Each structure stands twice: as C-alpha cells, then as structure tokens.
NUZA-135565 format. One record per atom (N, C-alpha, C): z, y, x; residue in three letters. Coordinates in steps of 0.05 Angstrom, whole numbers, plus 5000, padded with zeros to 4 digits. Each point is the difference from the previous one (the first is absolute). Layout:
<pts>
ZYXALA
...
</pts>
This chain:
<pts>
678353749444UNK
498449754994UNK
499349874973UNK
497549964992UNK
499849984973UNK
500049654994UNK
499249895016UNK
499949774995UNK
502549894985UNK
502150135005UNK
503049924991UNK
499450034978UNK
498850224991UNK
500050084968UNK
498449804991UNK
497749935009UNK
497449734986UNK
502349824998UNK
500549905019UNK
501349724996UNK
502049994979UNK
502050284995UNK
502250014979UNK
497650034974UNK
498250144999UNK
498949954977UNK
500049744992UNK
498449895016UNK
499049704995UNK
502249904994UNK
502950005004UNK
502249825000UNK
501149994969UNK
499750364997UNK
500750054975UNK
499049914973UNK
496749985004UNK
498350004977UNK
500349624998UNK
500049935021UNK
500449694994UNK
502749904990UNK
502450165007UNK
502349974990UNK
499950064973UNK
499050154993UNK
500050134965UNK
498049814986UNK
498149945010UNK
498349904989UNK
500849604989UNK
502649935026UNK
500749764994UNK
502249964989UNK
501450284995UNK
502149974980UNK
499250154965UNK
497950085005UNK
499050054967UNK
498149734990UNK
498949845020UNK
499249724986UNK
502449884995UNK
502050005018UNK
501949854987UNK
502550144979UNK
500050214995UNK
500750104974UNK
497649974966UNK
496650055012UNK
499149904984UNK
499149725002UNK
500349814992UNK
498049815007UNK
497250004990UNK
499650034984UNK
498250074980UNK
498050215016UNK
500450095015UNK
499150225021UNK
498449895023UNK
501249715004UNK
499949805027UNK
497349914996UNK
499049934971UNK
497449754999UNK
497950274996UNK
500250214991UNK
498250235009UNK
499450185023UNK
498249795018UNK
499950025021UNK
498750295011UNK
497950044983UNK
498950275000UNK
501550224992UNK
502649994981UNK
501450265001UNK
501650035029UNK
500649815010UNK
501749955020UNK
499050135030UNK
497750015000UNK
498750105020UNK
498050284996UNK
499149994973UNK
500450344997UNK
503150164995UNK
501050025000UNK
503450034999UNK
499750045036UNK
500649755021UNK
499750075018UNK
499450185016UNK
496649954990UNK
498450275021UNK
500850284979UNK
500750024989UNK
500650314977UNK
502250065014UNK
502149835006UNK
502250055020UNK
499450145026UNK
498449785019UNK
498850055029UNK
498750165001UNK
498650114993UNK
498550294993UNK
500850224991UNK
502449994985UNK
501950244987UNK
500950055027UNK
501949825006UNK
502450055027UNK
498250025020UNK
497949855010UNK
498650125024UNK
498950334993UNK
498950084982UNK
499450295003UNK
502750174995UNK
502549894986UNK
501550224999UNK
502150015021UNK
499449745026UNK
501950075024UNK
497550045023UNK
497950084993UNK
498250175012UNK
499549725038UNK
500249654980UNK
499449815019UNK
497049955000UNK
499050005028UNK
497549935002UNK
499949855031UNK
499749755001UNK
499549845020UNK
498350085024UNK
497050114985UNK
498050155020UNK
500250125014UNK
502550274981UNK
500550205028UNK
503049965012UNK
501849794998UNK
501349765023UNK
498749935012UNK
498249945007UNK
497349885020UNK
498350215018UNK
500850324986UNK
498350185014UNK
497650045001UNK
499049964965UNK
497649964990UNK
499850184981UNK
498050254998UNK
500350144980UNK
497349964988UNK
500150244971UNK
499349964979UNK
499150194991UNK
497650074994UNK
498950204983UNK
501949964967UNK
500849744996UNK
500649944971UNK
502449885006UNK
503650255005UNK
501849844995UNK
500949884990UNK
499049974970UNK
501649874974UNK
499249735011UNK
497349995012UNK
499049745001UNK
501549835014UNK
501650035021UNK
501649945015UNK
502649834980UNK
500850214990UNK
502750034985UNK
499649724979UNK
497550014988UNK
499649734981UNK
499349805012UNK
498149935018UNK
500049715022UNK
503549945000UNK
501550135005UNK
502150035012UNK
501949924984UNK
499750104968UNK
501549864975UNK
498649774996UNK
498149995001UNK
498349694993UNK
501549795017UNK
500550015033UNK
501449905020UNK
502849854989UNK
500850264994UNK
503549964995UNK
499649884972UNK
497449984982UNK
501249904967UNK
499449735012UNK
499349885022UNK
500149615007UNK
502350015012UNK
502750065005UNK
502150035003UNK
501050025029UNK
501849935015UNK
500749985021UNK
498949845013UNK
499849785005UNK
497949725009UNK
497650225010UNK
498850064979UNK
497250155012UNK
499550255019UNK
502850094991UNK
500250315028UNK
501549855023UNK
500949815003UNK
500549795026UNK
497849875007UNK
498249944988UNK
497249895015UNK
499050245007UNK
499650124988UNK
497350275006UNK
501850125030UNK
502550015005UNK
501750155023UNK
499549865017UNK
500449645007UNK
499249885013UNK
497449985007UNK
498150004983UNK
496950005012UNK
499350265014UNK
501450204994UNK
500450335015UNK
500449945027UNK
501949844999UNK
501849975026UNK
498649865022UNK
498049854983UNK
498749815013UNK
501049685004UNK
502549994982UNK
500849764993UNK
498549784993UNK
498050104977UNK
498349834984UNK
501149844976UNK
499149944991UNK
501649814981UNK
499149674999UNK
501449864991UNK
499649785009UNK
497849854961UNK
498349855013UNK
498749844985UNK
501349884976UNK
498549974979UNK
501549864988UNK
498449864988UNK
</pts>
C-alpha cells in the first residue's frame, strides 16, 4: 500500500522542515528557501520510493514520472495536505474554512 509511503514521506518532510527552522532560525524568515527545500525533498523522495498517488488510485499514465512529481509536491505540503487529499478521495470532503 503506497498510501502509507506517501503519508510517511509527508510526515518526514514536515518534521525535518520544522527541525531545520528551529536549528536555523534565520532560515525561517526566508519562506521561499523553506518552500524550495520542501519541494525538492518531496519530489526527490517520491521518485526514490516510486510513490505515485495517481497509480494508487488506478490511473494509468503515459508519463509515470508525472504522477511521482505531483505526489512529491503534495508531500511537500505536509501531512495535513495529504490527509485532506485522502479524505476528499474517500468522499469525506474537507471542511470549508
């Protein structure tokens, strides 16, 4: 079940980002650097672990890398983003803010 891998990647990226911001407080003020770091980590991890949310949902793609890149971007959003996506897929929807 790759959903577990996707959730694990998101949690690890979120945790690493929070630790880095605590260890390097000057990094926290540079939002674009943190965002770039999480995106690079997310995409790299999704490719390394062949995590593809579209493939998990049964969608075929002529470009398998596309699904991994999108999954990496979702993972970069952290565990809350992944939880929201999975909830929407399962039909639970997301609460309007």
